[in-house]
C-alpha positions in Angstrom: -128.3 100.2 32.6 -131.5 98.2 33.3 -131.7 95.1 30.0 -135.6 95.6 28.7 -136.2 92.3 27.8 -139.1 93.8 25.0 -140.2 90.4 23.8 -141.6 89.5 27.3 -143.9 92.6 27.2 -146.9 91.9 24.9 -147.8 95.3 24.4 -144.7 95.2 22.2 -145.3 94.8 18.0 -144.7 90.6 17.1 -141.9 91.9 14.8 -139.8 93.9 17.9 -140.5 90.9 20.1 -139.1 88.6 17.6 -136.5 90.6 16.4 -135.1 91.3 20.5 -135.8 87.6 21.0 -133.7 86.5 18.2 -130.7 89.1 19.2 -130.2 86.9 22.3 -129.9 83.6 21.1 -127.4 81.4 21.0 -126.4 79.7 17.8 -128.0 75.8 19.6 -131.1 78.2 20.7 -131.6 79.1 17.4 -131.5 75.7 16.0 -133.6 74.2 18.6 -136.3 75.9 17.9 -136.7 74.6 14.3 -136.2 71.4 15.5 -139.5 68.7 16.2 -139.1 65.6 18.9 -141.8 62.9 19.9 -143.3 62.9 23.6 -141.3 59.4 23.9 -138.1 61.4 24.1 -139.4 62.7 27.4 -141.5 59.5 28.6 -139.5 57.4 30.9 -141.3 54.2 32.8 -144.7 55.5 31.2 -144.1 59.1 33.3 -142.5 62.6 31.9 -139.1 62.5 32.3 -137.9 65.9 33.8 -133.8 64.5 33.8 -134.7 63.5 29.7 -135.9 67.5 29.7 -133.0 69.0 31.2 -130.6 66.2 28.7 -132.3 66.5 25.4 -133.6 70.5 25.6 -131.3 72.2 27.7 -131.2 74.8 24.4 -135.3 75.4 24.4 -137.2 73.6 22.1 -139.2 74.5 18.8 -142.1 71.1 18.9 -143.5 68.1 19.9 -145.1 66.2 17.3 -147.7 63.3 17.6 -148.4 65.2 21.4 -152.0 63.8 21.3 -150.6 60.4 21.8 -150.0 61.4 25.5 -153.9 61.9 25.6 -155.5 58.7 24.1 -156.9 57.4 27.5 -157.6 61.2 29.0 -157.5 64.6 28.7 -157.0 65.3 31.8 -153.1 63.5 31.2 -152.0 65.5 28.5 -153.1 68.4 29.8 -151.2 67.9 33.3 -148.4 66.5 30.9 -148.7 70.1 29.2 -148.2 71.9 32.1 -145.2 70.1 33.2 -143.2 71.2 30.1 -143.9 74.2 29.3 -143.2 75.2 33.2 -139.4 73.6 32.2 -139.6 75.7 28.8 -140.9 78.5 30.8 -138.7 78.2 33.5 -136.1 76.6 33.2 -134.3 77.1 29.5 -132.2 80.3 29.8 -134.7 82.2 27.7 -138.0 81.1 28.6 -139.4 79.8 25.1 -142.8 77.8 25.5 -142.7 75.0 23.0 -145.0 74.4 20.1 -147.0 71.3 20.7 -148.1 69.9 17.4 -151.2 67.4 16.4 -152.9 66.0 13.6 -156.0 67.4 13.9 -157.8 67.2 10.3 -160.9 65.1 11.7 -161.1 66.2 15.8 -158.9 66.5 18.5 -157.5 63.3 18.1 -157.5 61.4 21.9 -160.2 61.1 24.4 -162.6 63.1 25.3 -162.7 65.0 21.8 -165.3 65.8 19.1 -164.9 62.9 16.0 -166.2 64.6 12.6 -166.4 62.6 9.3 -163.5 62.7 6.2 -162.5 66.1 4.8 -163.7 64.3 1.0 -167.5 64.5 2.8 -166.9 68.4 4.4 -165.9 68.8 0.2 -169.1 67.1 -0.3 -171.5 69.5 1.4 -170.4 72.1 -0.7 -170.8 74.7 2.7 -167.2 76.5 3.1 -169.0 77.7 6.5 -169.2 74.2 8.2 -165.6 73.7 7.3 -165.4 77.0 9.8 -167.3 75.3 12.6 -166.2 72.2 12.5 -161.8 73.8 13.0 -163.1 75.9 15.8 -164.3 73.1 17.5 -161.6 70.9 17.1 -159.0 74.2 17.5 -160.9 74.8 20.8 -160.6 71.3 22.1 -157.0 71.1 21.0 -156.0 74.2 22.9 -157.6 73.2 25.9 -155.3 70.6 26.3 -152.2 72.6 25.0 -151.8 71.7 21.2 -150.7 74.9 19.6 -150.2 73.4 16.4 -152.2 71.8 13.7 -151.1 69.9 10.7 -154.1 70.5 8.8 -156.1 71.6 6.6 -155.3 68.8 3.7 -155.5 71.3 0.7 -154.2 69.0 -2.2 -155.6 69.1 -5.3 -156.5 65.5 -5.5 -157.2 64.3 -9.3 -156.0 60.6 -8.9 -158.7 58.3 -6.7 -156.3 55.5 -6.9 -154.1 57.5 -3.8 -155.1 56.4 -0.6 -155.4 59.4 1.1 -158.0 61.0 -1.5 -160.3 60.7 1.8 -158.2 63.4 3.1 -158.7 65.9 0.8 -161.6 68.2 -0.1 -161.6 67.0 -3.9 -160.2 67.7 -7.2 -161.4 71.5 -7.8 -158.6 74.2 -6.2 -161.8 76.8 -5.8 -163.7 74.5 -3.9 -160.9 73.4 -2.2 -159.5 76.9 -1.4 -162.9 77.9 0.3 -162.9 74.8 2.6 -159.4 76.0 3.2 -159.8 79.3 3.9 -162.5 79.0 6.5 -160.7 75.6 8.0 -157.9 77.7 8.5 -159.9 80.6 10.2 -162.2 78.6 12.4 -158.5 76.7 14.0 -156.2 80.2 13.8 -158.9 81.9 15.8 -158.8 79.6 18.8 -154.9 80.4 19.2 -153.9 77.5 17.2 -151.4 77.1 14.2 -152.7 75.8 10.4 -149.9 73.5 8.7 -151.5 73.4 5.7 -150.5 70.5 3.2 -149.0 69.6 1.4 -147.0 71.6 -0.7 -147.4 71.0 -3.3 -149.0 68.6 -5.6 -148.6 65.7 -3.3 -151.8 63.8 -4.6 -150.6 64.2 -8.1 -148.5 61.3 -7.9 -146.7 58.6 -10.2 -149.3 55.6 -11.0 -151.2 57.5 -8.1 -148.6 56.2 -5.4 -148.2 57.8 -2.4 -144.4 59.7 -2.0 -144.1 58.8 -5.9 -142.7 61.0 -8.5 -144.6 64.1 -9.2 -144.5 65.2 -13.0 -146.2 68.4 -13.0 -144.6 71.9 -14.9 -144.3 75.7 -13.6 -147.6 76.6 -14.8 -150.0 74.0 -13.3 -147.8 74.1 -10.1 -149.2 77.4 -9.5 -152.5 78.0 -11.3 -153.8 74.7 -10.2 -152.0 73.5 -7.0 -150.6 76.5 -5.1 -154.2 78.3 -5.0 -155.5 77.3 -2.5 -152.6 77.8 -0.1 -152.4 81.1 -1.5 -155.8 81.5 -0.4 -155.5 80.1 2.2 -152.3 82.6 3.5 -153.7 85.8 1.6 -157.4 85.5 3.1 -157.5 83.8 6.1 -153.5 84.9 7.1 -152.5 80.3 7.2 -149.4 80.7 9.5 -147.5 77.5 7.8 -147.2 74.8 5.4 -146.0 71.1 5.1 -143.4 70.7 2.2 -144.3 67.4 -0.2 -142.4 64.3 0.6 -141.9 63.8 -3.5 -139.7 65.0 -5.9 -140.5 67.5 -8.3 -138.3 67.8 -11.8 -135.3 65.7 -10.2 -135.9 67.1 -6.4 -137.4 66.5 -3.2 -139.9 69.4 -2.5 -137.9 70.3 0.6 -134.3 70.4 -1.1 -135.9 72.6 -4.2 -135.3 75.9 -4.2 -137.4 76.4 -6.9 -140.6 75.5 -5.1 -139.4 76.2 -1.3 -138.1 79.9 -1.8 -139.1 80.9 -5.7 -142.2 79.9 -5.7 -143.7 80.1 -2.0 -141.5 83.2 -1.0 -141.1 85.3 -4.4 -144.1 84.5 -6.0 -146.5 84.0 -3.3 -144.9 86.0 -0.9 -145.5 83.3 1.9 -143.6 84.8 5.2 -145.6 82.0 7.4 -143.4 78.4 8.2 -142.2 75.5 5.7 -141.9 72.5 7.5 -140.8 69.2 6.3 -143.4 66.2 6.7 -142.5 63.3 9.1 -139.1 62.3 8.4 -138.7 63.4 5.2 -135.6 64.8 5.3 -134.3 61.3 6.6 -136.3 60.1 3.7 -134.2 62.8 1.3 -131.0 60.5 2.3 -132.1 57.0 2.7 -135.3 56.7 -0.2 -134.2 59.4 -2.2 -130.5 59.2 -2.1 -129.7 62.9 -2.7 -127.8 63.2 0.0 -124.5 61.6 1.0 -125.1 61.3 5.0 -128.4 62.1 6.9 -126.4 65.6 8.5 -126.1 66.5 4.8 -130.0 65.9 4.1 -130.6 68.6 6.6 -127.8 71.0 5.3 -129.2 71.2 1.6 -133.0 71.2 3.0 -132.3 74.5 5.6 -130.0 76.0 2.2 -133.4 75.2 0.1 -135.6 76.8 2.2 -137.0 74.0 5.0 -137.4 75.8 8.5 -138.3 73.2 10.6 -137.8 69.2 10.4 -140.4 67.3 12.1 -141.1 64.7 14.2 -137.3 64.7 15.3 -134.8 67.2 14.3 -131.6 65.2 14.4 -130.0 66.7 11.5 -131.0 70.1 11.9 -129.4 69.7 15.7 -126.7 69.6 13.5 -126.8 72.8 11.3 -124.3 75.5 14.2 -121.8 72.6 13.3 -122.5 73.7 9.3 -122.7 77.3 10.7 -119.2 77.0 12.2 -117.5 75.3 9.1 -118.7 78.0 6.6 -121.1 75.8 4.6 -123.8 77.8 5.8 -125.1 81.0 6.5 -126.2 81.5 10.0 -128.7 84.4 8.2 -130.8 81.3 6.9 -130.9 80.0 10.3 -132.3 83.3 11.5 -135.4 83.6 8.7 -136.2 80.1 9.8 -136.3 81.3 13.7 -138.0 84.3 12.7 -141.4 82.8 11.6 -141.2 80.2 14.4 -141.0 83.0 16.8 -143.7 85.1 14.9 -146.0 82.3 15.0 -145.2 81.4 18.7 -146.4 85.2 19.7 -149.1 85.8 17.3 -151.2 82.3 18.7 -150.4 84.0 22.6 -148.2 81.2 23.3 -145.9 83.1 25.7 -148.8 84.5 27.5 -151.1 81.7 27.6 -148.6 78.3 27.6 -150.7 76.6 30.1 -154.0 74.5 30.6 -157.0 75.3 32.7 -157.2 72.1 34.0 -160.4 72.7 36.4 -161.9 73.8 32.9 -160.8 70.7 31.4 -164.3 69.0 30.8 -166.8 71.8 30.5 -163.8 72.6 27.4 -164.2 68.9 25.4 -167.2 67.1 23.8 -170.8 67.7 24.3 -173.8 67.3 22.4 -173.7 70.1 20.6 -170.6 70.0 19.2 -171.9 66.5 18.3 -174.9 68.0 16.4 -172.2 69.7 13.9 -170.5 66.6 13.7 -174.0 65.2 12.7 -174.9 68.0 10.3 -171.9 67.8 8.0 -172.5 64.0 7.9 -176.1 64.7 6.9 -175.7 67.3 4.1 -172.5 65.8 2.6 -174.5 62.5 1.7 -174.9 62.1 -2.4 -177.9 60.7 -4.1 -176.1 59.5 -7.4 -179.2 57.0 -8.2 -183.1 56.7 -7.7 -185.6 54.9 -9.2 -188.2 55.8 -7.0 -187.3 53.4 -4.5 -186.2 56.1 -2.2 -187.3 57.1 0.4 -188.4 54.1 1.6 -191.5 53.9 2.9 -192.8 53.0 6.3 -194.0 49.2 6.8 -191.0 48.0 4.4 -189.1 45.2 5.5 -185.4 45.8 4.6 -182.7 43.6 4.1 -179.3 45.2 5.5 -176.3 43.3 4.0 -172.4 44.2 3.6 -169.1 44.6 5.4 -170.3 48.1 6.6 -174.2 47.3 7.6 -173.2 46.8 11.1 -169.6 48.3 11.8 -169.1 51.3 14.1 -165.7 51.3 12.6 -165.9 51.2 9.8 -167.5 54.8 8.5 -164.8 56.5 10.4 -161.9 57.8 8.4 -158.1 57.1 9.3 -156.5 60.1 11.3 -158.9 60.3 14.0 -158.6 59.1 17.3 -160.1 55.1 17.0 -157.6 55.1 13.9 -154.5 56.3 16.1 -155.8 53.5 18.6 -154.7 50.8 16.1 -152.0 52.3 14.9 -150.3 52.2 18.2 -151.5 48.7 19.3 -150.3 47.4 15.7 -146.6 49.7 15.7 -145.4 48.4 19.2 -146.9 44.9 18.3 -144.2 45.2 15.5 -147.3 44.7 12.9 -144.8 45.8 9.5 -148.1 47.1 7.8 -148.3 50.5 9.8 -147.3 53.2 7.3 -147.5 56.1 9.6 -144.8 57.8 8.2 -142.5 60.0 11.3 -143.4 57.7 13.9 -143.0 54.2 11.9 -139.6 55.6 10.6 -138.4 56.4 13.9 -139.8 52.6 15.3 -137.4 51.3 12.5 -134.9 53.0 13.6 -134.9 52.2 17.0 -135.2 48.6 15.7 -131.8 48.5 13.9 -129.8 50.4 16.4 -131.4 47.5 18.9 -132.7 50.7 21.2 -134.6 49.2 24.4 -137.8 50.4 23.1 -138.9 52.8 20.0 -141.8 55.0 20.2 -144.7 53.0 20.0 -143.6 50.9 23.3 -142.5 54.4 25.3 -145.8 55.8 24.5 -147.8 52.6 25.3 -146.1 52.3 28.9 -148.1 55.4 29.6 -150.8 53.1 29.8 -151.8 50.7 32.7 -153.8 47.3 32.1 -157.4 48.7 32.6 -156.3 51.7 29.6 -154.9 49.3 27.4 -158.2 46.9 28.4 -160.4 49.8 27.3 -158.6 50.4 23.5 -158.6 46.8 23.2 -162.0 47.4 22.9 -162.3 49.5 19.5 -166.4 49.0 19.7 -166.6 49.9 23.4 -164.4 53.1 22.1 -167.1 54.4 19.6 -169.5 53.7 21.8 -168.3 56.5 24.1 -168.8 58.4 21.0 -172.0 57.6 20.8 -171.9 55.7 17.9 -174.3 53.5 16.4 -174.4 51.1 13.5 -176.7 51.3 10.3 -178.4 47.9 11.2 -179.2 49.3 14.7 -180.3 52.3 13.1 -182.7 51.0 10.6 -184.0 48.6 12.9 -185.3 51.5 15.2 -187.5 52.2 12.2 -188.0 49.5 10.1 -188.3 45.7 10.9 -184.8 44.2 9.3 -183.2 41.4 8.3 -179.3 41.1 8.7 -176.7 39.5 7.3 -173.2 40.6 6.5 -172.3 38.5 3.0 -168.2 39.0 3.2 -165.9 40.9 4.7 -164.7 44.1 3.4 -161.5 42.9 1.4 -161.9 39.1 2.4 -162.4 36.2 -0.4 -165.0 33.5 1.3 -168.1 33.8 0.1 -170.0 31.3 2.7 -172.2 34.5 3.8 -173.3 34.7 0.5 -176.4 32.1 1.1 -177.6 34.0 4.7 -177.3 37.4 2.5 -179.7 35.4 -0.1 -182.1 34.6 2.5 -182.4 37.9 3.9 -183.0 39.5 0.9 -185.6 37.0 -0.3 -187.7 37.3 3.5 -187.6 41.0 2.7 -189.4 44.3 0.2 -186.3 46.1 -0.5 -182.6 45.1 0.2 -180.0 48.1 2.0 -176.2 46.8 0.6 -173.8 48.6 2.5 -170.3 48.3 1.1 -166.6 49.8 0.4 -163.7 50.5 2.1 -161.8 51.1 4.7 -159.6 53.3 6.2 -156.7 53.9 8.8 -152.7 52.6 9.0 -153.9 49.1 9.4 -156.2 46.3 7.5 -157.5 48.8 5.3 -158.3 49.6 1.8 -156.9 53.3 1.9 -155.2 55.7 4.1 -151.6 57.0 4.0 -149.6 54.4 2.1 -152.3 52.4 1.3 -152.9 52.8 -2.3 -155.0 51.0 -4.8 -154.7 49.7 -8.5 -158.1 48.8 -8.7 -161.1 51.2 -8.6 -164.1 48.2 -8.1 -165.5 47.0 -5.2 -162.6 44.7 -2.5 -162.6 41.5 -1.9 -165.8 39.8 -3.0 -168.1 42.7 -2.5 -169.2 43.2 -6.4 -170.2 39.6 -5.9 -172.0 40.0 -3.5 -173.9 42.5 -5.0 -174.9 40.9 -8.0 -175.9 37.7 -5.8 -178.3 39.4 -3.9 -179.6 41.6 -6.8 -180.1 38.4 -8.5 -183.2 37.6 -5.9 -185.3 40.4 -8.4 -185.7 42.5 -5.2 -185.2 46.2 -5.5 -181.4 46.8 -4.1 -180.3 50.8 -2.7 -176.3 50.5 -2.6 -174.5 52.5 0.2 -170.9 53.4 -0.8 -168.6 54.1 2.1 -164.8 54.0 2.5 -161.6 56.4 2.1 -161.7 56.0 -2.1 -163.8 56.1 -5.1 -165.4 53.1 -6.6 -166.3 52.5 -10.5 -169.5 50.4 -9.7 -170.8 50.6 -13.3 -173.0 47.6 -13.0 -174.6 48.5 -10.3 -175.5 52.1 -11.8 -177.2 49.7 -14.6 -179.0 47.5 -12.0 -179.5 48.7 -8.9 -182.5 50.8 -7.8 -180.3 53.2 -5.9 -177.1 54.7 -4.8 -176.1 57.1 -2.1 -172.6 58.2 -1.6 -171.7 58.1 2.0 -167.6 58.8 2.1 -166.3 58.1 5.7 -169.4 60.2 8.0 -167.8 59.5 11.0 -169.3 58.4 14.3 -172.9 59.1 13.3 -173.2 57.2 9.7 -175.9 55.1 11.3 -178.3 57.6 11.7 -177.2 60.2 9.0 -177.8 57.3 6.2 -180.8 55.7 7.8 -181.8 59.8 7.8 -181.6 59.8 4.1 -183.2 56.3 3.1 -186.2 56.8 4.8 -186.4 60.4 3.7 -186.2 62.1 7.4 -183.1 64.2 5.3 -183.8 64.9 2.0 -179.9 64.4 0.3 -178.4 67.6 -1.1 -174.6 66.8 -1.2 -172.8 67.3 -4.5 -169.4 65.9 -6.0 -166.1 67.4 -5.0 -165.0 64.3 -7.3 -165.5 63.3 -10.6 -166.0 59.5 -10.9 -164.5 57.3 -13.3 -165.7 54.6 -15.4 -162.3 52.3 -14.9 -158.9 53.1 -13.9 -158.1 53.0 -17.4 -159.6 56.8 -17.8 -157.4 58.2 -15.1 -156.1 60.8 -14.8 -160.0 62.2 -15.4 -161.0 65.5 -13.7 -163.8 68.0 -15.4 -162.0 70.9 -15.7 -159.5 69.3 -18.2 -158.0 71.5 -20.9 -159.2 72.4 -24.1 -158.1 69.3 -26.7 -158.0 67.0 -24.1 -160.5 65.0 -22.2 -164.2 64.0 -22.4 -165.3 67.4 -23.0 -163.3 67.1 -26.5 -165.4 64.6 -27.9 -163.4 62.1 -26.7 -165.8 59.0 -26.3 -166.1 55.6 -28.2 -168.9 57.5 -30.6 -166.5 60.9 -31.8 -165.6 60.8 -35.2 -162.9 63.0 -34.5 -159.2 62.5 -36.2 -158.0 63.8 -33.0 -159.2 62.7 -29.5 -161.2 60.3 -31.1 -161.6 58.3 -27.9 -161.5 55.0 -26.4 -162.1 52.1 -28.8 -163.1 49.6 -25.6 -165.5 52.0 -23.9 -166.6 56.1 -23.2 -164.4 58.4 -22.2 -167.2 60.1 -20.4 -167.4 59.8 -16.7 -169.7 57.4 -14.7 -170.7 60.5 -12.8 -169.5 64.2 -13.2 -168.1 66.6 -10.7 -171.1 68.4 -9.4 -173.2 65.8 -9.7 -176.1 65.1 -7.1 -179.9 64.2 -7.2 -182.5 65.2 -4.8 -186.2 63.9 -3.3 -187.0 66.8 -4.9 -186.5 69.0 -7.9 -185.4 72.3 -9.3 -185.6 75.3 -11.8 -182.9 78.1 -12.5 -184.5 80.7 -14.4 -184.1 84.0 -14.5 -180.1 83.8 -15.7 -178.9 87.2 -16.3 -175.6 88.6 -17.0 -175.2 92.8 -16.0 -173.1 93.7 -18.3 -171.7 92.0 -21.3 -168.5 94.1 -22.1 -166.5 94.3 -18.7 -162.9 95.5 -18.5 -160.2 93.0 -17.5 -160.2 94.9 -14.1 -163.5 94.5 -13.4 -166.1 92.5 -11.7 -169.0 90.6 -13.9 -172.1 90.1 -12.1 -173.8 87.1 -12.8 -177.6 86.2 -11.2 -180.6 83.8 -11.7 -183.1 82.7 -9.7 -183.2 78.5 -8.4 -187.0 77.4 -7.2 -188.1 74.1 -5.6 -190.9 72.7 -7.6 -191.0 70.0 -5.7 -193.3 68.5 -2.9 -190.8 68.5 -0.2 -187.7 70.6 1.2 -184.1 70.1 0.0 -181.1 71.6 -1.0 -179.6 72.6 -4.3 -176.1 73.9 -5.4 -176.2 76.2 -7.6 -172.4 76.6 -9.6 -170.8 79.3 -11.7 -168.4 78.1 -14.3 -166.6 80.3 -16.6 -163.9 79.2 -19.9 -161.7 81.7 -21.3 -161.1 81.9 -24.8 -158.6 84.2 -26.3 -155.5 83.2 -24.6 -152.2 81.9 -26.8 -152.1 79.0 -24.3 -154.2 76.6 -23.7 -156.9 76.9 -20.7 -159.5 74.8 -19.3 -162.6 73.6 -20.9 -164.3 75.2 -17.7 -163.6 75.7 -14.4 -165.9 76.4 -11.3 -165.4 80.1 -10.1 -168.7 80.0 -7.6 -171.0 78.3 -5.8 -174.4 78.6 -3.5 -176.1 75.7 -1.2 -179.6 76.9 -1.1 -182.1 75.4 1.1 -185.5 75.9 -0.5 -189.0 75.1 1.0 -191.5 73.3 -1.4 -193.0 75.8 -3.9 -190.0 78.6 -2.6 -188.1 81.0 -4.9 -184.4 82.3 -4.1 -182.4 84.5 -6.4 -178.5 84.2 -6.3 -176.5 87.0 -7.7 -172.6 86.0 -7.9 -170.1 89.2 -7.8 -167.3 87.4 -10.1 -163.8 89.9 -9.5 -161.8 89.2 -12.9 -158.7 89.3 -10.6 -160.1 85.4 -10.2 -159.9 84.8 -13.8 -155.3 84.7 -14.1 -153.4 82.5 -15.6 -149.6 82.3 -16.8 -149.5 83.7 -20.3 -147.0 82.1 -22.9 -144.7 84.5 -21.5 -145.2 83.3 -18.1 -146.3 86.3 -16.7 -149.8 85.7 -14.3 -152.3 87.6 -16.3 -156.0 88.7 -17.2 -156.1 89.4 -21.2 -159.2 90.5 -23.3 -161.0 88.1 -24.8 -163.9 86.1 -24.8 -165.8 84.6 -21.5 -168.2 82.1 -21.3 -170.0 82.1 -18.2 -172.1 79.0 -17.5 -174.7 78.6 -14.7 -176.3 75.4 -13.2 -176.4 72.2 -10.9 -173.3 70.2 -11.8 -170.2 70.7 -14.1 -172.4 68.8 -17.2 -176.1 70.3 -16.0 -175.0 74.2 -17.1 -178.6 75.1 -18.8 -177.4 78.8 -18.5 -174.4 79.6 -21.1 -173.9 83.0 -22.6 -170.3 84.7 -24.0 -169.0 87.9 -22.8 -166.4 90.2 -23.7 -163.3 91.3 -21.8 -162.1 94.5 -22.8 -159.1 97.0 -22.3 -155.7 96.1 -21.7 -153.9 92.9 -20.5 -153.2 93.4 -16.9 -150.4 91.7 -14.3 -151.7 90.6 -11.4 -149.2 88.7 -10.0 -149.8 89.3 -6.1 -153.1 91.0 -6.8 -155.3 87.8 -7.0 -158.6 87.3 -6.2 -159.8 84.2 -4.5 -163.0 84.2 -3.8 -166.8 85.0 -5.4 -168.9 86.7 -3.2 -172.5 85.3 -3.6 -176.1 86.7 -2.2 -179.0 85.1 -1.9 -182.5 86.4 -1.4 
């Protein structure tokens, strides 16, 4: 009888195809699907080696990680390698399973020809989730065009410690805002046939002392109520394909070895059916870093038993799993469960039907002006006006001194995990720069050096470049010019008479440039100080493994600022970088402050548009800015009895939480804050019903009017606080928001439809419930500016909503 290969029939349901294919696989073929590898594994003398493929991947393979590195200079090159690779896996392995090609796609396809976007901290500060979807659709389309089918993004960590160097990769500190951004990012990417791997599950940003991969001290309540919420939301509302496990340990176990998190929470409580992957070299780290395994091979066994499906970037320990099955130490069913998840994703994203790239259509598939407009809009909408004494917008005819390390830099406004950052990392890696902290590849490089291998992955991948390629990549300004990048000084000089002085480096200690900066200020009417940090993996103030003790401006920038301000000229401070700065002196002494973060290639244009009034800033803080590192952790939705909302400042007379003796407990700037060049008024606040059943919906409305002279954007924010639980609850929580554009004199009505299933929490019995009690409803324009507050009653029985949560408050604008 003819064997019908159902898995090759696209008309069959995905689960039928998966089971048919799984039934045909040997143990080695199953284990191969759980493994990752780097492109360096099949590159020999700068070319794809067919012999290396046959030697290493005869049983097939799961995924090639950091795959975009073979496209550093040419999208055509990576697409051609994709087709060769897939031809091997489809036609020269027994079952013909295509390989997943995986990349870091947070701010764009990170290779030549891709569209470069602002950092995710910028995307979060737009308060426009639809922009995250528009952005990820472009990233997904360009990635798929060169063969990438798996994106290690979005980062939906709740980030509440600004010392952590990866803060810029996140959408901020609030789980509701992050959830909305994550849902839309995942939709955009996966609609293009590229699987999302959301990271880092779970609590990665909440590390001891703000250090990357350090111990995470979180209890079960917070793990689910706060940190798991964005992941669950992305799964339930956007069909998230996969998650990446947090490197760190929680309650004594690294997450990939922690059955309570990787199985009980993720699978049983959250009901997630997708793939859970390790982070780069995380399995190895449980052996040589955390020391919870006796060998690297045992580390793989422990991770697989706990619930980790795949090992990346190199699956050296997972390749050994068949030996543990044969010895009786591992049940083959545990391998089968992971293979099902991996094959399901490959079928769902069309990899079996479309594994190849269309080379002839590649040029039109990559970066163009229309896509760049989306990057510009995100950059523009993300800028936040923190202070303005009337100096902004700067009037025509004003002579401007442009001062600071960011003033004439093309690179500094561009974040890490981008094409330029990858170029720096690869170059530093091949030169054995010990400061490179890119986990996974750096681990493999170190392993190759320890084993005295001829070449590690950095050198191997650089072998793909000829002399002209290397010259091109050595010219970072040239690379950025191809992305149409211009500096702040350049754009300002198109519109104003300017005088420029760098003043100082970002982290240097030299003050030699101060005299030039003072001279420039004295010759000008207004000073624009472009200060802050930079980001990547080499010689930076922030990034992966680049954490901080201090929240002060780096190097001698604070001294430069104070020296220039002493001239008496009005100073506008523009803050760039991957992290938060506690600019207490500036708040009291400069004329204006703009929070820019890392706006990407079009930073110069976006910032200039705000400075000269061509654009009215409308971004809002997606984080709380502390007065000092001593306040950390400080975030707006802290629990009752803790934090600044409980009266914990220096003037408080409370016996408990009496505040600090050496300063205020309140933040420098609160979550949700941002000014405008116009004025807005909220009015006609209304709650439809003041008694709502515990399984009901709450309708809240108000009007927002632009009562100023110019058009602008306001973000109307809805908060809630529940009283009546027998557990301590947050003092307030964001429950909904809407960014609204209003012409001068225009009024719009905003209506929030809040499902009570969005209000759930663990009660004293650890049941996830909505209970009867009193609910404060607050509406305003920041977490601290809430002019409307009313208390309503939730009535009826306590209801358990486990598995029935709501994640999105629908908002109507009329």
